[in-house]
Legacy VTK file of the C-alpha trace (Angstrom):
# vtk DataFile Version 3.0
C-alpha trace
ASCII
DATASET POLYDATA
POINTS 359 float
0.000 0.000 0.000
1.308 3.465 -0.864
2.003 6.021 1.866
-0.283 8.824 3.005
1.256 11.486 0.746
0.855 9.384 -2.396
-2.628 8.275 -1.337
-3.671 11.908 -0.918
-2.337 12.853 -4.343
-4.061 9.942 -6.075
-7.360 10.464 -4.292
-7.484 14.159 -5.131
-6.637 13.410 -8.760
-9.532 10.910 -8.808
-12.016 13.405 -7.353
-10.778 16.198 -9.618
-11.707 14.153 -12.687
-15.279 13.903 -11.439
-15.539 17.275 -9.746
-12.852 19.927 -10.409
-11.477 21.022 -7.047
-10.450 24.499 -5.950
-6.617 24.652 -5.698
-6.598 27.362 -2.993
-9.065 25.421 -0.849
-7.020 22.249 -1.303
-3.869 24.038 -0.159
-5.750 25.261 2.921
-7.022 21.721 3.538
-3.466 20.384 3.467
-2.448 23.020 6.004
-5.315 22.017 8.287
-4.375 18.338 7.977
-1.051 19.189 9.625
-2.559 20.951 12.643
-3.732 17.935 14.672
-4.441 14.225 14.388
-8.142 14.973 14.919
-8.269 17.407 11.991
-6.278 14.877 9.973
-8.874 12.186 10.714
-11.714 14.443 9.572
-9.930 15.286 6.312
-8.788 11.810 5.256
-11.673 9.364 5.044
-10.158 8.138 1.781
-7.141 6.931 3.757
-9.388 5.312 6.371
-11.016 3.374 3.551
-7.600 2.008 2.596
-6.583 1.121 6.143
-9.702 -0.143 7.926
-10.422 -3.210 5.725
-6.833 -4.449 6.201
-6.099 -3.307 9.759
-9.458 -4.495 11.115
-9.985 -7.363 8.686
-11.823 -9.402 11.331
-14.495 -6.680 11.601
-15.179 -6.618 7.858
-17.326 -9.737 8.304
-19.974 -7.618 10.014
-23.260 -7.197 8.095
-23.270 -4.345 5.605
-25.562 -1.399 6.241
-26.053 1.914 4.495
-23.486 3.630 6.701
-22.311 7.177 7.353
-18.762 6.174 6.459
-17.001 9.364 7.543
-18.396 9.364 11.079
-16.708 11.365 13.835
-17.646 13.413 16.872
-17.929 16.678 14.880
-20.301 15.076 12.384
-23.227 15.913 14.668
-25.276 19.088 14.707
-28.772 20.505 14.770
-31.541 21.470 12.379
-35.235 22.398 12.438
-37.812 19.848 11.328
-41.089 20.543 9.492
-42.723 21.457 12.816
-39.982 23.941 13.665
-38.602 21.721 16.419
-34.873 21.675 17.132
-33.403 18.257 16.286
-29.923 16.920 17.056
-28.108 14.201 15.169
-25.679 13.277 12.402
-25.783 15.971 9.743
-23.191 15.012 7.117
-23.546 12.023 4.800
-21.167 13.036 2.004
-19.394 9.656 2.238
-22.473 7.448 2.693
-21.738 3.914 1.474
-22.609 0.259 1.994
-20.115 -0.778 4.671
-19.924 -3.170 7.627
-21.734 -1.529 10.559
-18.485 -1.823 12.528
-16.847 0.877 10.385
-18.985 3.680 11.803
-18.591 2.516 15.399
-14.814 2.222 15.212
-14.401 5.558 13.456
-16.610 7.295 16.013
-14.589 5.757 18.852
-11.296 6.804 17.227
-12.564 10.382 16.981
-13.231 10.286 20.731
-9.688 9.036 21.336
-8.113 11.773 19.215
-10.318 14.425 20.835
-9.100 13.164 24.224
-5.501 13.344 22.972
-6.085 17.012 22.074
-7.630 17.733 25.517
-11.037 18.524 24.006
-12.622 15.734 26.059
-11.847 14.284 29.481
-13.773 11.014 29.253
-11.909 7.710 29.598
-11.759 6.051 26.185
-12.791 2.682 27.578
-15.894 4.231 29.110
-16.593 6.101 25.870
-16.478 2.852 23.862
-18.827 1.130 26.307
-21.254 4.062 26.203
-21.245 4.141 22.389
-21.977 0.415 22.204
-24.604 0.567 24.939
-26.501 3.349 23.167
-26.105 1.662 19.785
-27.427 -1.738 20.881
-30.319 -0.313 22.906
-31.419 1.806 19.969
-31.270 -1.143 17.570
-33.325 -3.286 19.931
-35.999 -0.638 20.482
-36.310 0.610 16.907
-34.562 3.919 17.514
-35.934 7.430 17.999
-34.869 10.870 16.716
-33.409 13.366 19.185
-36.035 16.128 19.314
-34.684 18.734 21.751
-37.973 19.758 23.338
-39.372 18.005 26.414
-36.455 15.562 26.564
-32.659 15.589 26.181
-31.942 18.656 28.294
-28.193 18.049 28.196
-28.116 17.949 24.411
-30.341 21.026 24.261
-27.861 22.995 26.385
-25.043 21.744 24.173
-26.902 22.864 21.046
-27.822 26.361 22.229
-24.538 27.571 23.706
-23.205 31.090 23.475
-20.855 30.204 20.607
-23.941 29.558 18.425
-25.121 33.110 19.064
-27.042 34.392 16.001
-25.235 37.755 15.996
-21.849 36.044 15.747
-23.169 33.581 13.156
-24.519 36.253 10.791
-21.421 38.402 11.241
-19.379 35.399 10.098
-21.671 34.869 7.104
-21.410 38.533 6.105
-17.605 38.388 6.335
-17.307 35.619 3.744
-15.641 36.597 0.493
-17.914 37.522 -2.429
-18.310 34.854 -5.076
-16.272 36.310 -7.940
-16.188 33.405 -10.377
-18.788 30.685 -10.837
-17.322 27.513 -12.336
-20.592 25.607 -12.189
-23.607 27.544 -13.429
-25.913 24.662 -12.485
-24.821 25.084 -8.864
-25.629 28.788 -8.928
-28.978 28.147 -10.641
-29.887 25.456 -8.095
-28.903 27.734 -5.226
-30.976 30.698 -6.428
-33.972 28.443 -7.073
-33.880 27.410 -3.389
-34.596 30.938 -2.146
-38.158 31.503 -0.891
-38.920 34.240 -3.450
-38.097 34.193 -7.146
-35.430 36.727 -8.190
-34.859 37.592 -4.539
-32.025 40.134 -4.086
-29.073 38.383 -2.460
-25.323 38.371 -2.052
-23.458 35.385 -3.459
-20.622 34.209 -1.251
-17.816 31.670 -1.566
-17.799 29.502 1.550
-14.794 27.596 2.880
-16.012 25.014 5.388
-15.563 21.438 6.537
-12.448 19.352 6.017
-13.395 16.154 4.234
-15.122 18.071 1.425
-12.840 21.093 1.511
-12.066 21.943 -2.093
-15.553 21.082 -3.342
-17.490 24.051 -4.761
-19.730 25.706 -2.128
-21.939 28.635 -3.047
-23.933 30.620 -0.483
-26.790 33.029 -1.061
-27.229 35.582 1.746
-30.400 37.687 1.778
-32.609 39.891 3.946
-36.147 38.699 4.561
-38.818 40.144 6.852
-36.360 41.945 9.096
-33.659 39.286 9.342
-31.019 37.370 7.428
-31.466 34.053 5.656
-28.858 31.873 3.954
-28.848 28.909 1.588
-25.876 26.808 0.534
-25.319 24.629 -2.523
-22.446 22.158 -2.191
-21.207 19.788 -4.883
-20.907 16.148 -3.823
-18.420 13.570 -5.087
-18.790 9.766 -4.983
-17.847 8.070 -1.723
-14.218 7.122 -1.113
-15.495 3.536 -0.899
-15.718 3.677 -4.704
-12.156 4.972 -4.977
-10.747 2.001 -3.042
-12.878 -0.416 -5.049
-15.000 -1.948 -2.306
-17.282 -4.611 -3.732
-20.570 -2.919 -2.816
-19.380 0.608 -3.619
-21.907 2.602 -5.630
-21.409 5.204 -8.320
-24.653 6.786 -7.096
-24.714 9.448 -4.407
-26.378 7.725 -1.442
-26.939 10.884 0.627
-30.670 11.158 -0.282
-31.241 7.447 0.308
-29.696 7.415 3.780
-31.818 10.400 4.830
-35.056 8.850 3.605
-34.599 5.423 5.172
-33.044 6.178 8.571
-34.989 6.903 11.767
-35.048 10.667 11.469
-36.938 13.958 11.641
-36.010 15.379 8.257
-34.849 18.918 7.609
-37.391 20.200 5.042
-34.829 22.604 3.598
-32.443 19.851 2.462
-32.831 18.983 -1.220
-30.785 17.505 -4.064
-30.370 18.462 -7.700
-27.914 16.225 -9.505
-24.619 16.424 -7.610
-25.757 19.482 -5.653
-26.840 19.366 -2.019
-28.867 22.443 -1.029
-29.619 23.332 2.584
-30.469 26.192 4.877
-27.679 27.723 6.967
-28.613 29.237 10.319
-27.207 29.407 13.867
-29.234 26.328 14.842
-28.781 24.536 11.506
-25.100 23.607 11.570
-22.634 21.141 13.013
-21.399 21.470 16.582
-17.635 21.809 16.918
-15.657 20.532 19.887
-14.735 24.100 20.783
-18.454 24.918 21.033
-19.179 22.339 23.722
-20.173 23.954 27.051
-17.716 23.647 29.926
-20.260 21.726 31.998
-21.285 18.614 30.061
-21.855 14.920 30.561
-19.453 13.343 28.091
-20.599 9.804 28.953
-24.177 10.668 27.978
-22.897 12.385 24.854
-21.092 9.207 23.794
-24.188 7.137 24.517
-26.372 9.529 22.495
-23.956 9.358 19.568
-24.161 5.575 19.689
-27.961 5.794 19.626
-27.956 8.194 16.693
-25.565 5.938 14.773
-28.106 3.144 15.244
-30.857 5.480 14.000
-28.968 5.686 10.728
-28.216 1.961 10.474
-31.871 1.152 11.181
-32.507 2.360 7.649
-31.103 -1.021 6.558
-33.969 -2.819 8.285
-33.413 -6.267 6.798
-29.902 -6.309 8.281
-30.654 -5.323 11.866
-31.175 -8.799 13.333
-27.907 -9.923 11.755
-26.154 -6.841 13.144
-27.425 -7.553 16.672
-26.387 -11.215 16.461
-22.942 -10.301 15.121
-22.481 -7.620 17.766
-23.389 -9.931 20.629
-20.845 -12.522 19.443
-17.880 -10.180 19.212
-15.168 -10.473 21.898
-15.466 -8.305 24.984
-13.829 -4.880 24.543
-13.576 -5.380 20.784
-14.340 -1.725 20.120
-11.666 -0.531 22.557
-9.091 -2.775 20.862
-10.036 -1.712 17.327
-10.084 1.928 18.417
-6.549 1.688 19.785
-5.284 -0.003 16.619
-6.875 2.464 14.201
-5.948 5.482 16.328
-2.314 4.397 16.089
-2.644 4.134 12.303
-4.091 7.645 12.111
-1.399 9.097 14.383
1.373 7.447 12.333
-0.027 8.812 9.064
-0.507 12.242 10.631
3.140 12.428 11.721
4.324 11.355 8.265
2.079 13.870 6.533
3.056 16.681 8.904
6.727 16.016 8.214
6.219 16.075 4.449
LINES 1 360
359 0 1 2 3 4 5 6 7 8 9 10 11 12 13 14 15 16 17 18 19 20 21 22 23 24 25 26 27 28 29 30 31 32 33 34 35 36 37 38 39 40 41 42 43 44 45 46 47 48 49 50 51 52 53 54 55 56 57 58 59 60 61 62 63 64 65 66 67 68 69 70 71 72 73 74 75 76 77 78 79 80 81 82 83 84 85 86 87 88 89 90 91 92 93 94 95 96 97 98 99 100 101 102 103 104 105 106 107 108 109 110 111 112 113 114 115 116 117 118 119 120 121 122 123 124 125 126 127 128 129 130 131 132 133 134 135 136 137 138 139 140 141 142 143 144 145 146 147 148 149 150 151 152 153 154 155 156 157 158 159 160 161 162 163 164 165 166 167 168 169 170 171 172 173 174 175 176 177 178 179 180 181 182 183 184 185 186 187 188 189 190 191 192 193 194 195 196 197 198 199 200 201 202 203 204 205 206 207 208 209 210 211 212 213 214 215 216 217 218 219 220 221 222 223 224 225 226 227 228 229 230 231 232 233 234 235 236 237 238 239 240 241 242 243 244 245 246 247 248 249 250 251 252 253 254 255 256 257 258 259 260 261 262 263 264 265 266 267 268 269 270 271 272 273 274 275 276 277 278 279 280 281 282 283 284 285 286 287 288 289 290 291 292 293 294 295 296 297 298 299 300 301 302 303 304 305 306 307 308 309 310 311 312 313 314 315 316 317 318 319 320 321 322 323 324 325 326 327 328 329 330 331 332 333 334 335 336 337 338 339 340 341 342 343 344 345 346 347 348 349 350 351 352 353 354 355 356 357 358
């Protein structure tokens, strides 16, 4: 297997043939990949797809589900459902693919480990793994339930409404984005403008640099005033999952993002839509991912891990004909299997990070 530098070059060449990438954004992505092992993990799912099947070969026998793929602790956020209720859960399915259910669990656990390494979390990794598995299995056995932050889930509600998600700061950040000077993909611009609530609505077009895994993909934002306040819509171009790049047997040339949303246990965001390769969504202070730096000082990290395990099961429950097999497989795995796999894959990520940082 080639090293991380060569893998990165070949993967980006592969994506660029399907979806021309922005060179400046790619350069920024490479800089971010050198800042921490956690940022490196977020940016390099393609490398994970090379390593996991070989490093954790014993776990590849787990039943395949329509999985998140690129799951990690910062892949969770909030949105508003059709009733206007605040909902928490996984909010990024760019890398959705048919994978063994174990992939998502191990990757989530590794993200906890690397967040602990960076002093973002204080939880013991063994306890985190147990909490993830406990939440996951309980949710599978009970049929799952979305996380509506109303009468229940007070801890998650406090996490989702912290001061760092202040609307004033959010809209100031939106306004400060650079104007969109050149549009490479007219269909993206057309799709974006069609998503606004009023035809020919006056708006500012912005170029947005966000995320890490999809950094380099075209992102167009329309920022407008409506009824005394700001609104924003984003159109982001999607590429095929990295599972296709590594040639996994069940890898699909189709974008599975819409399918995973429709079939999982979920309160849908009515503002999310798809037009070809373009994902369109509303941007707002309470419609975005939650970063580790946004977590409140007082938090129950054990419950957070358990909730993330439950939400992972909510997604896997979309593959309903596989759930009994998943439960049976899970119950027959060795004790502390997740802790062991987490340690092994975390070491792989750290080793690649050090090599890439030194390059």
